[in-house]
PyMOL commands that place a pseudoatom at each C-alpha (Angstrom):
pseudoatom trace, name=CA, resn=MET, resi=1, chain=A, elem=C, hetatm=0, pos=[-10.861, -35.187, -10.681]
pseudoatom trace, name=CA, resn=ALA, resi=2, chain=A, elem=C, hetatm=0, pos=[-9.549, -33.299, -13.704]
pseudoatom trace, name=CA, resn=GLU, resi=3, chain=A, elem=C, hetatm=0, pos=[-6.183, -34.314, -15.116]
pseudoatom trace, name=CA, resn=ILE, resi=4, chain=A, elem=C, hetatm=0, pos=[-3.541, -31.709, -14.258]
pseudoatom trace, name=CA, resn=THR, resi=5, chain=A, elem=C, hetatm=0, pos=[-1.272, -31.306, -17.270]
pseudoatom trace, name=CA, resn=ALA, resi=6, chain=A, elem=C, hetatm=0, pos=[2.140, -29.686, -17.511]
pseudoatom trace, name=CA, resn=GLN, resi=7, chain=A, elem=C, hetatm=0, pos=[0.609, -27.025, -19.750]
pseudoatom trace, name=CA, resn=MET, resi=8, chain=A, elem=C, hetatm=0, pos=[-1.943, -26.138, -17.069]
pseudoatom trace, name=CA, resn=VAL, resi=9, chain=A, elem=C, hetatm=0, pos=[0.807, -25.856, -14.472]
pseudoatom trace, name=CA, resn=LYS, resi=10, chain=A, elem=C, hetatm=0, pos=[2.833, -23.634, -16.815]
pseudoatom trace, name=CA, resn=GLN, resi=11, chain=A, elem=C, hetatm=0, pos=[-0.172, -21.420, -17.519]
pseudoatom trace, name=CA, resn=LEU, resi=12, chain=A, elem=C, hetatm=0, pos=[-0.871, -20.946, -13.813]
pseudoatom trace, name=CA, resn=ARG, resi=13, chain=A, elem=C, hetatm=0, pos=[2.795, -20.323, -13.086]
pseudoatom trace, name=CA, resn=ASP, resi=14, chain=A, elem=C, hetatm=0, pos=[2.979, -17.674, -15.827]
pseudoatom trace, name=CA, resn=ALA, resi=15, chain=A, elem=C, hetatm=0, pos=[-0.121, -15.987, -14.407]
pseudoatom trace, name=CA, resn=THR, resi=16, chain=A, elem=C, hetatm=0, pos=[0.948, -16.001, -10.761]
pseudoatom trace, name=CA, resn=GLY, resi=17, chain=A, elem=C, hetatm=0, pos=[4.736, -16.270, -10.658]
pseudoatom trace, name=CA, resn=VAL, resi=18, chain=A, elem=C, hetatm=0, pos=[4.422, -19.139, -8.137]
pseudoatom trace, name=CA, resn=GLY, resi=19, chain=A, elem=C, hetatm=0, pos=[6.594, -22.266, -8.290]
pseudoatom trace, name=CA, resn=PRO, resi=20, chain=A, elem=C, hetatm=0, pos=[5.421, -25.332, -10.266]
pseudoatom trace, name=CA, resn=LEU, resi=21, chain=A, elem=C, hetatm=0, pos=[4.862, -27.595, -7.263]
pseudoatom trace, name=CA, resn=ASP, resi=22, chain=A, elem=C, hetatm=0, pos=[2.577, -25.038, -5.562]
pseudoatom trace, name=CA, resn=CYS, resi=23, chain=A, elem=C, hetatm=0, pos=[0.766, -24.459, -8.857]
pseudoatom trace, name=CA, resn=LYS, resi=24, chain=A, elem=C, hetatm=0, pos=[0.157, -28.163, -9.347]
pseudoatom trace, name=CA, resn=LYS, resi=25, chain=A, elem=C, hetatm=0, pos=[-1.097, -28.545, -5.774]
pseudoatom trace, name=CA, resn=ALA, resi=26, chain=A, elem=C, hetatm=0, pos=[-3.457, -25.571, -6.172]
pseudoatom trace, name=CA, resn=LEU, resi=27, chain=A, elem=C, hetatm=0, pos=[-4.874, -27.013, -9.397]
pseudoatom trace, name=CA, resn=GLU, resi=28, chain=A, elem=C, hetatm=0, pos=[-5.372, -30.405, -7.762]
pseudoatom trace, name=CA, resn=MET, resi=29, chain=A, elem=C, hetatm=0, pos=[-7.139, -28.788, -4.801]
pseudoatom trace, name=CA, resn=HIS, resi=30, chain=A, elem=C, hetatm=0, pos=[-9.528, -26.972, -7.155]
pseudoatom trace, name=CA, resn=ASP, resi=31, chain=A, elem=C, hetatm=0, pos=[-10.114, -29.748, -9.688]
pseudoatom trace, name=CA, resn=GLY, resi=32, chain=A, elem=C, hetatm=0, pos=[-8.241, -27.980, -12.458]
pseudoatom trace, name=CA, resn=ASP, resi=33, chain=A, elem=C, hetatm=0, pos=[-10.150, -24.685, -12.143]
pseudoatom trace, name=CA, resn=MET, resi=34, chain=A, elem=C, hetatm=0, pos=[-7.532, -22.134, -13.208]
pseudoatom trace, name=CA, resn=GLN, resi=35, chain=A, elem=C, hetatm=0, pos=[-9.259, -19.076, -11.717]
pseudoatom trace, name=CA, resn=LYS, resi=36, chain=A, elem=C, hetatm=0, pos=[-9.936, -20.690, -8.337]
pseudoatom trace, name=CA, resn=ALA, resi=37, chain=A, elem=C, hetatm=0, pos=[-6.367, -21.980, -8.186]
pseudoatom trace, name=CA, resn=ALA, resi=38, chain=A, elem=C, hetatm=0, pos=[-5.008, -18.510, -9.021]
pseudoatom trace, name=CA, resn=ASP, resi=39, chain=A, elem=C, hetatm=0, pos=[-7.222, -16.900, -6.367]
pseudoatom trace, name=CA, resn=TYR, resi=40, chain=A, elem=C, hetatm=0, pos=[-6.055, -19.457, -3.814]
pseudoatom trace, name=CA, resn=LEU, resi=41, chain=A, elem=C, hetatm=0, pos=[-2.395, -18.803, -4.570]
pseudoatom trace, name=CA, resn=ARG, resi=42, chain=A, elem=C, hetatm=0, pos=[-2.944, -15.068, -4.398]
pseudoatom trace, name=CA, resn=GLU, resi=43, chain=A, elem=C, hetatm=0, pos=[-4.632, -15.318, -0.977]
pseudoatom trace, name=CA, resn=LYS, resi=44, chain=A, elem=C, hetatm=0, pos=[-1.904, -17.652, 0.256]
pseudoatom trace, name=CA, resn=GLY, resi=45, chain=A, elem=C, hetatm=0, pos=[0.744, -15.248, -0.980]
pseudoatom trace, name=CA, resn=LEU, resi=46, chain=A, elem=C, hetatm=0, pos=[-0.906, -12.274, 0.738]
pseudoatom trace, name=CA, resn=ALA, resi=47, chain=A, elem=C, hetatm=0, pos=[-1.069, -14.227, 4.003]
pseudoatom trace, name=CA, resn=LYS, resi=48, chain=A, elem=C, hetatm=0, pos=[2.655, -14.945, 3.766]
pseudoatom trace, name=CA, resn=ALA, resi=49, chain=A, elem=C, hetatm=0, pos=[3.259, -11.307, 2.899]
pseudoatom trace, name=CA, resn=ALA, resi=50, chain=A, elem=C, hetatm=0, pos=[1.468, -10.183, 6.046]
pseudoatom trace, name=CA, resn=LYS, resi=51, chain=A, elem=C, hetatm=0, pos=[3.726, -12.452, 8.111]
pseudoatom trace, name=CA, resn=LYS, resi=52, chain=A, elem=C, hetatm=0, pos=[6.825, -11.087, 6.406]
pseudoatom trace, name=CA, resn=LEU, resi=53, chain=A, elem=C, hetatm=0, pos=[5.731, -7.511, 7.005]
pseudoatom trace, name=CA, resn=GLY, resi=54, chain=A, elem=C, hetatm=0, pos=[5.449, -8.193, 10.713]
pseudoatom trace, name=CA, resn=ALA, resi=55, chain=A, elem=C, hetatm=0, pos=[8.576, -10.297, 11.064]
pseudoatom trace, name=CA, resn=GLY, resi=56, chain=A, elem=C, hetatm=0, pos=[10.945, -7.508, 12.070]
pseudoatom trace, name=CA, resn=ARG, resi=57, chain=A, elem=C, hetatm=0, pos=[13.283, -8.215, 9.175]
pseudoatom trace, name=CA, resn=SER, resi=58, chain=A, elem=C, hetatm=0, pos=[16.213, -5.946, 8.338]
pseudoatom trace, name=CA, resn=MET, resi=59, chain=A, elem=C, hetatm=0, pos=[15.426, -3.802, 5.297]
pseudoatom trace, name=CA, resn=ASN, resi=60, chain=A, elem=C, hetatm=0, pos=[18.481, -1.752, 4.406]
pseudoatom trace, name=CA, resn=GLU, resi=61, chain=A, elem=C, hetatm=0, pos=[18.414, -2.143, 0.618]
pseudoatom trace, name=CA, resn=GLY, resi=62, chain=A, elem=C, hetatm=0, pos=[16.063, -0.530, -1.872]
pseudoatom trace, name=CA, resn=VAL, resi=63, chain=A, elem=C, hetatm=0, pos=[15.825, 2.638, -3.921]
pseudoatom trace, name=CA, resn=ILE, resi=64, chain=A, elem=C, hetatm=0, pos=[15.254, 6.344, -3.591]
pseudoatom trace, name=CA, resn=GLU, resi=65, chain=A, elem=C, hetatm=0, pos=[12.795, 7.121, -6.362]
pseudoatom trace, name=CA, resn=VAL, resi=66, chain=A, elem=C, hetatm=0, pos=[12.541, 10.674, -7.685]
pseudoatom trace, name=CA, resn=TYR, resi=67, chain=A, elem=C, hetatm=0, pos=[9.714, 11.967, -9.864]
pseudoatom trace, name=CA, resn=GLN, resi=68, chain=A, elem=C, hetatm=0, pos=[9.491, 15.431, -11.370]
pseudoatom trace, name=CA, resn=HIS, resi=69, chain=A, elem=C, hetatm=0, pos=[6.473, 16.546, -13.371]
pseudoatom trace, name=CA, resn=PHE, resi=70, chain=A, elem=C, hetatm=0, pos=[7.148, 17.677, -16.948]
pseudoatom trace, name=CA, resn=ASN, resi=71, chain=A, elem=C, hetatm=0, pos=[6.438, 21.321, -16.091]
pseudoatom trace, name=CA, resn=LYS, resi=72, chain=A, elem=C, hetatm=0, pos=[8.845, 21.169, -13.128]
pseudoatom trace, name=CA, resn=ARG, resi=73, chain=A, elem=C, hetatm=0, pos=[6.161, 22.507, -10.777]
pseudoatom trace, name=CA, resn=ILE, resi=74, chain=A, elem=C, hetatm=0, pos=[5.798, 19.375, -8.674]
pseudoatom trace, name=CA, resn=ALA, resi=75, chain=A, elem=C, hetatm=0, pos=[8.223, 16.672, -7.540]
pseudoatom trace, name=CA, resn=VAL, resi=76, chain=A, elem=C, hetatm=0, pos=[8.342, 13.688, -5.192]
pseudoatom trace, name=CA, resn=ILE, resi=77, chain=A, elem=C, hetatm=0, pos=[11.191, 11.811, -3.572]
pseudoatom trace, name=CA, resn=VAL, resi=78, chain=A, elem=C, hetatm=0, pos=[10.394, 8.517, -1.837]
pseudoatom trace, name=CA, resn=GLU, resi=79, chain=A, elem=C, hetatm=0, pos=[12.551, 5.881, -0.145]
pseudoatom trace, name=CA, resn=VAL, resi=80, chain=A, elem=C, hetatm=0, pos=[11.376, 2.278, -0.525]
pseudoatom trace, name=CA, resn=ASN, resi=81, chain=A, elem=C, hetatm=0, pos=[13.363, -0.428, 1.262]
pseudoatom trace, name=CA, resn=CYS, resi=82, chain=A, elem=C, hetatm=0, pos=[13.665, -4.189, 0.887]
pseudoatom trace, name=CA, resn=GLU, resi=83, chain=A, elem=C, hetatm=0, pos=[15.883, -6.934, 2.313]
pseudoatom trace, name=CA, resn=THR, resi=84, chain=A, elem=C, hetatm=0, pos=[18.298, -7.631, -0.545]
pseudoatom trace, name=CA, resn=ASP, resi=85, chain=A, elem=C, hetatm=0, pos=[20.056, -5.804, -3.338]
pseudoatom trace, name=CA, resn=PHE, resi=86, chain=A, elem=C, hetatm=0, pos=[18.867, -8.551, -5.695]
pseudoatom trace, name=CA, resn=VAL, resi=87, chain=A, elem=C, hetatm=0, pos=[15.198, -7.683, -5.151]
pseudoatom trace, name=CA, resn=ALA, resi=88, chain=A, elem=C, hetatm=0, pos=[15.957, -3.944, -5.217]
pseudoatom trace, name=CA, resn=LYS, resi=89, chain=A, elem=C, hetatm=0, pos=[17.185, -4.335, -8.797]
pseudoatom trace, name=CA, resn=THR, resi=90, chain=A, elem=C, hetatm=0, pos=[14.170, -6.276, -10.070]
pseudoatom trace, name=CA, resn=GLU, resi=91, chain=A, elem=C, hetatm=0, pos=[11.759, -4.620, -12.467]
pseudoatom trace, name=CA, resn=ALA, resi=92, chain=A, elem=C, hetatm=0, pos=[8.820, -5.413, -10.164]
pseudoatom trace, name=CA, resn=PHE, resi=93, chain=A, elem=C, hetatm=0, pos=[10.397, -3.586, -7.233]
pseudoatom trace, name=CA, resn=GLN, resi=94, chain=A, elem=C, hetatm=0, pos=[11.489, -0.641, -9.366]
pseudoatom trace, name=CA, resn=THR, resi=95, chain=A, elem=C, hetatm=0, pos=[7.986, -0.400, -10.817]
pseudoatom trace, name=CA, resn=PHE, resi=96, chain=A, elem=C, hetatm=0, pos=[6.451, -0.454, -7.343]
pseudoatom trace, name=CA, resn=ALA, resi=97, chain=A, elem=C, hetatm=0, pos=[8.674, 2.429, -6.223]
pseudoatom trace, name=CA, resn=ARG, resi=98, chain=A, elem=C, hetatm=0, pos=[7.739, 4.447, -9.329]
pseudoatom trace, name=CA, resn=GLU, resi=99, chain=A, elem=C, hetatm=0, pos=[4.055, 3.785, -8.779]
pseudoatom trace, name=CA, resn=ILE, resi=100, chain=A, elem=C, hetatm=0, pos=[4.295, 4.962, -5.168]
pseudoatom trace, name=CA, resn=ALA, resi=101, chain=A, elem=C, hetatm=0, pos=[5.979, 8.176, -6.308]
pseudoatom trace, name=CA, resn=LEU, resi=102, chain=A, elem=C, hetatm=0, pos=[3.270, 8.776, -8.903]
pseudoatom trace, name=CA, resn=HIS, resi=103, chain=A, elem=C, hetatm=0, pos=[0.567, 8.049, -6.350]
pseudoatom trace, name=CA, resn=ILE, resi=104, chain=A, elem=C, hetatm=0, pos=[2.057, 10.598, -3.943]
pseudoatom trace, name=CA, resn=VAL, resi=105, chain=A, elem=C, hetatm=0, pos=[2.044, 13.201, -6.714]
pseudoatom trace, name=CA, resn=SER, resi=106, chain=A, elem=C, hetatm=0, pos=[-1.617, 12.474, -7.396]
pseudoatom trace, name=CA, resn=ALA, resi=107, chain=A, elem=C, hetatm=0, pos=[-3.031, 11.949, -3.898]
pseudoatom trace, name=CA, resn=ALA, resi=108, chain=A, elem=C, hetatm=0, pos=[-0.801, 14.290, -1.843]
pseudoatom trace, name=CA, resn=PRO, resi=109, chain=A, elem=C, hetatm=0, pos=[-0.630, 12.291, 1.415]
pseudoatom trace, name=CA, resn=GLN, resi=110, chain=A, elem=C, hetatm=0, pos=[1.081, 13.867, 4.401]
pseudoatom trace, name=CA, resn=TYR, resi=111, chain=A, elem=C, hetatm=0, pos=[2.229, 10.799, 6.350]
pseudoatom trace, name=CA, resn=VAL, resi=112, chain=A, elem=C, hetatm=0, pos=[3.223, 7.222, 5.545]
pseudoatom trace, name=CA, resn=ARG, resi=113, chain=A, elem=C, hetatm=0, pos=[1.339, 5.486, 8.378]
pseudoatom trace, name=CA, resn=ARG, resi=114, chain=A, elem=C, hetatm=0, pos=[-1.399, 6.420, 10.808]
pseudoatom trace, name=CA, resn=GLU, resi=115, chain=A, elem=C, hetatm=0, pos=[1.033, 6.163, 13.721]
pseudoatom trace, name=CA, resn=ASP, resi=116, chain=A, elem=C, hetatm=0, pos=[3.150, 8.886, 12.079]
pseudoatom trace, name=CA, resn=VAL, resi=117, chain=A, elem=C, hetatm=0, pos=[0.380, 11.454, 12.517]
pseudoatom trace, name=CA, resn=PRO, resi=118, chain=A, elem=C, hetatm=0, pos=[1.122, 13.655, 15.572]
pseudoatom trace, name=CA, resn=GLN, resi=119, chain=A, elem=C, hetatm=0, pos=[-1.324, 13.129, 18.417]
pseudoatom trace, name=CA, resn=ALA, resi=120, chain=A, elem=C, hetatm=0, pos=[-2.010, 16.880, 18.535]
pseudoatom trace, name=CA, resn=VAL, resi=121, chain=A, elem=C, hetatm=0, pos=[-3.193, 16.758, 14.907]
pseudoatom trace, name=CA, resn=ILE, resi=122, chain=A, elem=C, hetatm=0, pos=[-5.465, 13.784, 15.661]
pseudoatom trace, name=CA, resn=ASP, resi=123, chain=A, elem=C, hetatm=0, pos=[-6.938, 15.396, 18.790]
pseudoatom trace, name=CA, resn=HIS, resi=124, chain=A, elem=C, hetatm=0, pos=[-7.585, 18.651, 16.953]
pseudoatom trace, name=CA, resn=GLU, resi=125, chain=A, elem=C, hetatm=0, pos=[-9.400, 16.929, 14.102]
pseudoatom trace, name=CA, resn=ARG, resi=126, chain=A, elem=C, hetatm=0, pos=[-11.407, 14.725, 16.481]
pseudoatom trace, name=CA, resn=ASP, resi=127, chain=A, elem=C, hetatm=0, pos=[-12.553, 17.811, 18.400]
pseudoatom trace, name=CA, resn=ILE, resi=128, chain=A, elem=C, hetatm=0, pos=[-13.669, 19.433, 15.147]
pseudoatom trace, name=CA, resn=GLN, resi=129, chain=A, elem=C, hetatm=0, pos=[-15.626, 16.367, 14.074]
pseudoatom trace, name=CA, resn=MET, resi=130, chain=A, elem=C, hetatm=0, pos=[-17.183, 15.954, 17.522]
pseudoatom trace, name=CA, resn=ARG, resi=131, chain=A, elem=C, hetatm=0, pos=[-18.351, 19.594, 17.606]
pseudoatom trace, name=CA, resn=ARG, resi=132, chain=A, elem=C, hetatm=0, pos=[-19.688, 19.261, 14.098]
pseudoatom trace, name=CA, resn=ALA, resi=133, chain=A, elem=C, hetatm=0, pos=[-21.701, 16.158, 14.986]
pseudoatom trace, name=CA, resn=VAL, resi=134, chain=A, elem=C, hetatm=0, pos=[-23.126, 17.826, 18.126]
pseudoatom trace, name=CA, resn=GLU, resi=135, chain=A, elem=C, hetatm=0, pos=[-24.063, 20.933, 16.128]
pseudoatom trace, name=CA, resn=GLU, resi=136, chain=A, elem=C, hetatm=0, pos=[-25.963, 18.653, 13.756]
pseudoatom trace, name=CA, resn=GLY, resi=137, chain=A, elem=C, hetatm=0, pos=[-28.164, 17.743, 16.716]
pseudoatom trace, name=CA, resn=LYS, resi=138, chain=A, elem=C, hetatm=0, pos=[-26.873, 14.253, 17.371]
pseudoatom trace, name=CA, resn=PRO, resi=139, chain=A, elem=C, hetatm=0, pos=[-26.894, 12.874, 20.961]
pseudoatom trace, name=CA, resn=THR, resi=140, chain=A, elem=C, hetatm=0, pos=[-23.457, 12.582, 22.547]
pseudoatom trace, name=CA, resn=ASN, resi=141, chain=A, elem=C, hetatm=0, pos=[-23.162, 8.793, 22.168]
pseudoatom trace, name=CA, resn=ILE, resi=142, chain=A, elem=C, hetatm=0, pos=[-24.165, 8.988, 18.505]
pseudoatom trace, name=CA, resn=ALA, resi=143, chain=A, elem=C, hetatm=0, pos=[-21.973, 12.026, 17.924]
pseudoatom trace, name=CA, resn=GLU, resi=144, chain=A, elem=C, hetatm=0, pos=[-18.948, 10.071, 19.152]
pseudoatom trace, name=CA, resn=LYS, resi=145, chain=A, elem=C, hetatm=0, pos=[-19.595, 7.281, 16.640]
pseudoatom trace, name=CA, resn=VAL, resi=146, chain=A, elem=C, hetatm=0, pos=[-20.152, 9.778, 13.830]
pseudoatom trace, name=CA, resn=ALA, resi=147, chain=A, elem=C, hetatm=0, pos=[-16.943, 11.591, 14.729]
pseudoatom trace, name=CA, resn=GLU, resi=148, chain=A, elem=C, hetatm=0, pos=[-14.954, 8.331, 14.684]
pseudoatom trace, name=CA, resn=GLY, resi=149, chain=A, elem=C, hetatm=0, pos=[-16.396, 7.469, 11.275]
pseudoatom trace, name=CA, resn=ARG, resi=150, chain=A, elem=C, hetatm=0, pos=[-15.304, 10.827, 9.955]
pseudoatom trace, name=CA, resn=MET, resi=151, chain=A, elem=C, hetatm=0, pos=[-11.869, 10.350, 11.492]
pseudoatom trace, name=CA, resn=ALA, resi=152, chain=A, elem=C, hetatm=0, pos=[-11.453, 7.230, 9.347]
pseudoatom trace, name=CA, resn=LYS, resi=153, chain=A, elem=C, hetatm=0, pos=[-12.093, 9.386, 6.279]
pseudoatom trace, name=CA, resn=PHE, resi=154, chain=A, elem=C, hetatm=0, pos=[-9.637, 11.970, 7.603]
pseudoatom trace, name=CA, resn=PHE, resi=155, chain=A, elem=C, hetatm=0, pos=[-6.888, 9.340, 7.908]
pseudoatom trace, name=CA, resn=GLU, resi=156, chain=A, elem=C, hetatm=0, pos=[-7.683, 8.058, 4.430]
pseudoatom trace, name=CA, resn=GLU, resi=157, chain=A, elem=C, hetatm=0, pos=[-7.080, 11.538, 3.058]
pseudoatom trace, name=CA, resn=ILE, resi=158, chain=A, elem=C, hetatm=0, pos=[-3.711, 12.169, 4.724]
pseudoatom trace, name=CA, resn=VAL, resi=159, chain=A, elem=C, hetatm=0, pos=[-2.138, 8.727, 5.350]
pseudoatom trace, name=CA, resn=LEU, resi=160, chain=A, elem=C, hetatm=0, pos=[-0.437, 7.094, 2.372]
pseudoatom trace, name=CA, resn=MET, resi=161, chain=A, elem=C, hetatm=0, pos=[-1.007, 3.480, 3.437]
pseudoatom trace, name=CA, resn=GLU, resi=162, chain=A, elem=C, hetatm=0, pos=[-4.751, 4.047, 3.847]
pseudoatom trace, name=CA, resn=GLN, resi=163, chain=A, elem=C, hetatm=0, pos=[-5.350, 5.879, 0.570]
pseudoatom trace, name=CA, resn=PRO, resi=164, chain=A, elem=C, hetatm=0, pos=[-7.000, 4.133, -2.387]
pseudoatom trace, name=CA, resn=TYR, resi=165, chain=A, elem=C, hetatm=0, pos=[-4.341, 3.358, -4.992]
pseudoatom trace, name=CA, resn=TYR, resi=166, chain=A, elem=C, hetatm=0, pos=[-4.663, 5.921, -7.783]
pseudoatom trace, name=CA, resn=LYS, resi=167, chain=A, elem=C, hetatm=0, pos=[-4.710, 3.235, -10.493]
pseudoatom trace, name=CA, resn=ASP, resi=168, chain=A, elem=C, hetatm=0, pos=[-7.154, 0.932, -8.709]
pseudoatom trace, name=CA, resn=GLU, resi=169, chain=A, elem=C, hetatm=0, pos=[-9.353, 2.514, -6.048]
pseudoatom trace, name=CA, resn=GLU, resi=170, chain=A, elem=C, hetatm=0, pos=[-10.661, -0.910, -5.041]
pseudoatom trace, name=CA, resn=LYS, resi=171, chain=A, elem=C, hetatm=0, pos=[-7.443, -1.453, -3.077]
pseudoatom trace, name=CA, resn=THR, resi=172, chain=A, elem=C, hetatm=0, pos=[-5.394, 0.666, -0.731]
pseudoatom trace, name=CA, resn=ILE, resi=173, chain=A, elem=C, hetatm=0, pos=[-1.667, 1.362, -0.923]
pseudoatom trace, name=CA, resn=GLU, resi=174, chain=A, elem=C, hetatm=0, pos=[-1.259, -1.074, 1.981]
pseudoatom trace, name=CA, resn=GLN, resi=175, chain=A, elem=C, hetatm=0, pos=[-2.916, -3.799, -0.089]
pseudoatom trace, name=CA, resn=PHE, resi=176, chain=A, elem=C, hetatm=0, pos=[-0.762, -2.873, -3.093]
pseudoatom trace, name=CA, resn=LEU, resi=177, chain=A, elem=C, hetatm=0, pos=[2.311, -3.202, -0.865]
pseudoatom trace, name=CA, resn=LYS, resi=178, chain=A, elem=C, hetatm=0, pos=[1.227, -6.632, 0.397]
pseudoatom trace, name=CA, resn=GLU, resi=179, chain=A, elem=C, hetatm=0, pos=[0.642, -7.832, -3.163]
pseudoatom trace, name=CA, resn=THR, resi=180, chain=A, elem=C, hetatm=0, pos=[4.154, -6.734, -4.119]
pseudoatom trace, name=CA, resn=VAL, resi=181, chain=A, elem=C, hetatm=0, pos=[5.628, -8.480, -1.070]
pseudoatom trace, name=CA, resn=ALA, resi=182, chain=A, elem=C, hetatm=0, pos=[3.740, -11.643, -2.042]
pseudoatom trace, name=CA, resn=GLU, resi=183, chain=A, elem=C, hetatm=0, pos=[5.050, -11.392, -5.611]
pseudoatom trace, name=CA, resn=LEU, resi=184, chain=A, elem=C, hetatm=0, pos=[8.687, -10.783, -4.641]
pseudoatom trace, name=CA, resn=GLY, resi=185, chain=A, elem=C, hetatm=0, pos=[8.778, -12.970, -1.514]
pseudoatom trace, name=CA, resn=GLU, resi=186, chain=A, elem=C, hetatm=0, pos=[10.598, -10.372, 0.518]
pseudoatom trace, name=CA, resn=SER, resi=187, chain=A, elem=C, hetatm=0, pos=[9.685, -7.704, 3.075]
pseudoatom trace, name=CA, resn=ILE, resi=188, chain=A, elem=C, hetatm=0, pos=[9.250, -4.183, 1.706]
pseudoatom trace, name=CA, resn=VAL, resi=189, chain=A, elem=C, hetatm=0, pos=[8.619, -0.912, 3.496]
pseudoatom trace, name=CA, resn=ILE, resi=190, chain=A, elem=C, hetatm=0, pos=[7.858, 2.602, 2.299]
pseudoatom trace, name=CA, resn=ARG, resi=191, chain=A, elem=C, hetatm=0, pos=[10.251, 4.401, 4.614]
pseudoatom trace, name=CA, resn=ARG, resi=192, chain=A, elem=C, hetatm=0, pos=[9.609, 8.095, 3.976]
pseudoatom trace, name=CA, resn=PHE, resi=193, chain=A, elem=C, hetatm=0, pos=[8.746, 10.620, 1.318]
pseudoatom trace, name=CA, resn=ALA, resi=194, chain=A, elem=C, hetatm=0, pos=[8.619, 14.294, 0.531]
pseudoatom trace, name=CA, resn=ARG, resi=195, chain=A, elem=C, hetatm=0, pos=[6.309, 16.003, -1.946]
pseudoatom trace, name=CA, resn=TYR, resi=196, chain=A, elem=C, hetatm=0, pos=[7.061, 19.450, -3.287]
pseudoatom trace, name=CA, resn=ALA, resi=197, chain=A, elem=C, hetatm=0, pos=[4.644, 21.675, -5.209]
pseudoatom trace, name=CA, resn=LEU, resi=198, chain=A, elem=C, hetatm=0, pos=[5.790, 25.079, -6.393]
pseudoatom trace, name=CA, resn=GLY, resi=199, chain=A, elem=C, hetatm=0, pos=[4.508, 27.800, -4.062]
pseudoatom trace, name=CA, resn=GLU, resi=200, chain=A, elem=C, hetatm=0, pos=[2.802, 25.311, -1.731]
pseudoatom trace, name=CA, resn=VAL, resi=201, chain=A, elem=C, hetatm=0, pos=[3.315, 25.551, 2.026]
pseudoatom trace, name=CA, resn=THR, resi=202, chain=A, elem=C, hetatm=0, pos=[2.492, 22.478, 4.137]
pseudoatom trace, name=CA, resn=ASP, resi=203, chain=A, elem=C, hetatm=0, pos=[2.139, 21.926, 7.867]
pseudoatom trace, name=CA, resn=ASN, resi=204, chain=A, elem=C, hetatm=0, pos=[5.268, 19.808, 7.708]
pseudoatom trace, name=CA, resn=GLY, resi=205, chain=A, elem=C, hetatm=0, pos=[7.401, 22.631, 6.309]
pseudoatom trace, name=CA, resn=ALA, resi=206, chain=A, elem=C, hetatm=0, pos=[10.017, 22.139, 3.623]
pseudoatom trace, name=CA, resn=GLU, resi=207, chain=A, elem=C, hetatm=0, pos=[10.215, 18.384, 4.119]
pseudoatom trace, name=CA, resn=GLY, resi=208, chain=A, elem=C, hetatm=0, pos=[6.613, 17.902, 3.072]
pseudoatom trace, name=CA, resn=ALA, resi=209, chain=A, elem=C, hetatm=0, pos=[5.429, 14.588, 4.519]
pseudoatom trace, name=CA, resn=GLU, resi=210, chain=A, elem=C, hetatm=0, pos=[7.136, 11.549, 5.894]
for i in range(1, 210): cmd.bond("trace and resi %d" % i, "trace and resi %d" % (i + 1))
show_as sticks, trace
zoom trace
């Protein structure tokens, strides 16, 4: 087994933000392989983040981030909540909120989560996709599967949490959120947002999307 030095522990800690004891254990588990240890800690952190996100914690702190484009023709306001004022003031949390605002400007989602989409909107879109599949000559059972596949794309286009992150399309906003939770060790939620573009009328009226 490779010798785990203090320098190795420090290097892994600097790269991951994880405590020294966990870093040392991860290095020991992976025979000193820095990349494997970092990957392990990242996966472990994301697993903890998923538990935190589903733990029903109180999230009454946070920020309301406002972004206005330089030409003043488009703006976004987004509320991002966390558990403590301490985390709300950290650079990592502030950066996350800014990135979400910028993403909303770029990707123009209409809802935060899939469950926020009105059932009438879902039913209408599913009917459209079903008719389209049938008109393409697909049998009913196949048409239903095709329609559901296209519904997934529909949700990706309008639901913030399911959109590919504008800076890294290999991960979704939901994955970006989980990574931030893992980094900060505290539950975070994107509560609501509104996006305004000059002269644009949306189905959600003046409030844009939430």
